[in-house]
Phi, psi and omega in degrees: 000090183262124177205162185264007181276159178294130177273131180236149165280164178300323180292321177295321178296318181297327181295340179282341184276133183248154177306135176088356181280162179248134185236132169261115182259146170290160178130131173219100206067183178296346180296126176071011181284145169300144187230302187293315185290314177300324177296321178291325176296320178298318178296321177297318180300318180298319178294319180295318180295320179297331179273002178084016181252144179286144173203107173216150180230158170278135185238120176233136181225185172286314178205225175287166176225207183245180181301330181286346177251281183299316183295312182296314182293322179293316179299326180277003182053044184255004184256114176281314179209158188213141172201160004256354191197151179205164176213022184262135185296319181291320178293318179300320179299315179295324178293314185285337176267000173088004180277344176237126176285125179226134172232131185281139180221146167299135187291332177292336184273343185298308179301322179296316179297323177294313180299321182286348182087009183293335182261009178084192185277138176255119177279330188223145161240128178237109191230146176272144180222151171272336180201159178209142178247161183292344178264017172088026175264114180256119177265112181297168177265248189267005172210159173251309178056231180253015184304318179301318180295314179302316181297326183279328183268337185288150175293320185220155184233136168244131181250127169268107181269106193255110182286357173292344179245130186289148176298338180289002169292345175304126183109347178269002183238146177231099187264109178225131180236127177294146174286160177283148174302146009268020185257005183289138178247162174302142177285120189277053177243122180239354171211154187305328186274358180299138174250127187229358183236214181246158179277016181205164172269122181262124180228165172290118182304334181293339179282341182278105184276345178179161179237129176256116182274129183226170169214080188231127178289150171301146181270035179282151179244158175285179181255152176297149175298143178303143175245175183303326181289309181294325177299317182291321176300313179300317179296320179296320177298312181298317179296320179298313182293324176296320178293324177295323175296314181298326180280354178084010180269349169238130183298156186297334178278001179070183182225160180298149181251137165246134179226135174295178183256147177133181185294319179294316180299319179297321179293321178299314181296320177299319179292321176298321181294328183270344186289125185292339183264358177264118182285168173307139187223169176253163177234135172232100195214180176276307192241125173267117185243182190309314184300327181294319179298317178297320181289332172294318179298322182279349182090001183282327172257117183279326183199143177222131173235137179208189176253354184211137173260086186260085182235162177296163180302318180295321181291324178294322176300320178299316179296313183293333180280352183215050185301328184289334173292318186275343185304315178278001186243352189220134181213134178252134183231168171297148179296337177296337178262312183299329184255009188289128179307325178301318181290315183299316181288317184294316186279349180068052187282134172274121188251137180228114182228168187251139179253151166280315176207157176228150177256180188294349186247000176101003173287146187237134169254117180240012187229326192237135177273127183054030172078357188225327183264118180297135172268286180234306183143173184285336178058223180259005186299323178291322178305316184277318185299313186294337189240003186289156174295312168226128181251122184242137169242140180237153171189156169294155183284338179222162175222171179053047177065026179096357182280345176239129169269129176282350174258119186228164178299321180211130181298144181281347174207130185256121175251325182229124185276164178304338182285343182254340187264120185259328185220136175240131184227127169239183176292344180283327182164197189236128174245108177272109189266001183295134175060034178246145174287166177305317181293320178296321177298317182299314180299315183295316181296318179296314184290322189261330190244330183289151176289145180306328179296336186251351183300312180301320181295317180289322176296323178295322176297312181299316182296321182292325188248016180269006191291322183210155182094155181290324180250118179286090189217151178235125178294328183277334187250352190302328182252019183298324179293320176296316181296322179295320179298319181294334181264331185236355183065027178203129181278350184283153172088020177290135178254108186288339183298337183278357178257154177282173179281000000 
């Protein structure tokens, strides 16, 4: 790794970071996340705290990261505030107990908010790269996320040059950043495979204060094997989309797919790949995961563009061993582009995301458990849902061994309103909510999506409160199922008669 920048150890880089500063880290999921330097910053924070000195920093990333970033900093109590998204247990604990300030953001909006100055001054960008040139060309590794924005707004840059990723990744990235208003132009992308930027992040070399050379694998994990519930959800999604094609509401050449990340999303993609009536398709999404690589091999996915290659270690080895096969089929972009409402609306993207809970009218909670404890964050689901050609949410009908119904009278926290959600799918069935009144949606969701154990209870709620008003809802009873769970650890058996109308 020959370059003309100052070589630093991770510990030397950490010594440059001061209490109260704000850092933009690379990473969108653990893929492409900075690793060595944040871990060293965490170690410095622990030493500072032991000496009785304060040390906390503002942490901004593309999305969630891995244990060496979010986990290490949270354990060291080194995070003053955090945005836009996370999935780490230690960080989540600090957020929910109030020791870490966290504000949830749509992922497409994060780079823009940074550019506009809404998040304040950034002293540092710390980003992982597969390669770097002396004239300031940084080739990202397995994600782009918000790294281009961080590099441009930060006063100084530290690069983790990671030899675990080959320099031949150059060409797998398309770095394009919209200008700020009033100088913003239309994004010149009209199909997923269009390339409109550069294969690297271009920065002033003088801003790069040092390079930390590493050889660290991404901390990504594989996915659970599909089970009967996730398999059925995936099959229901595929059957719905095939029926939409047959009805002429999806064109015969199909439309690009966006899929959230996780076990259900992986199962959905697998089902789309196996369905005989779904033609080969393209993806315009955030995260390219294991199932996408398999579908590229089978020919079912013709092209995929995202901001992160979030695959298991074994799957990444497969990609790296055959880069020339994937080069014309795979492209990574900034999240400001992959999640941009302009792109979602223009390309007619079919969006599939996962809910924590849904209510009888199609409102979705995708972030908070029992309305108060943050799970991960809204991520990019809002970017896609509000602007999708067809917006689908999936979830199992029950959780906690049947003690929680994911279908409730009113969501305990609202992330996506009934105006944006078109289709709800569980392992029980499919509720097409388009052009339905609130009462019609409620009947459909109970009949098609709710678990049989909860249908009588939910129907009784609907019947009791459907007498007057456009929305059959009760202010006094809407959260009775949540309240019962908090008192008895089971949502079943609510008696609506004890509530007023």
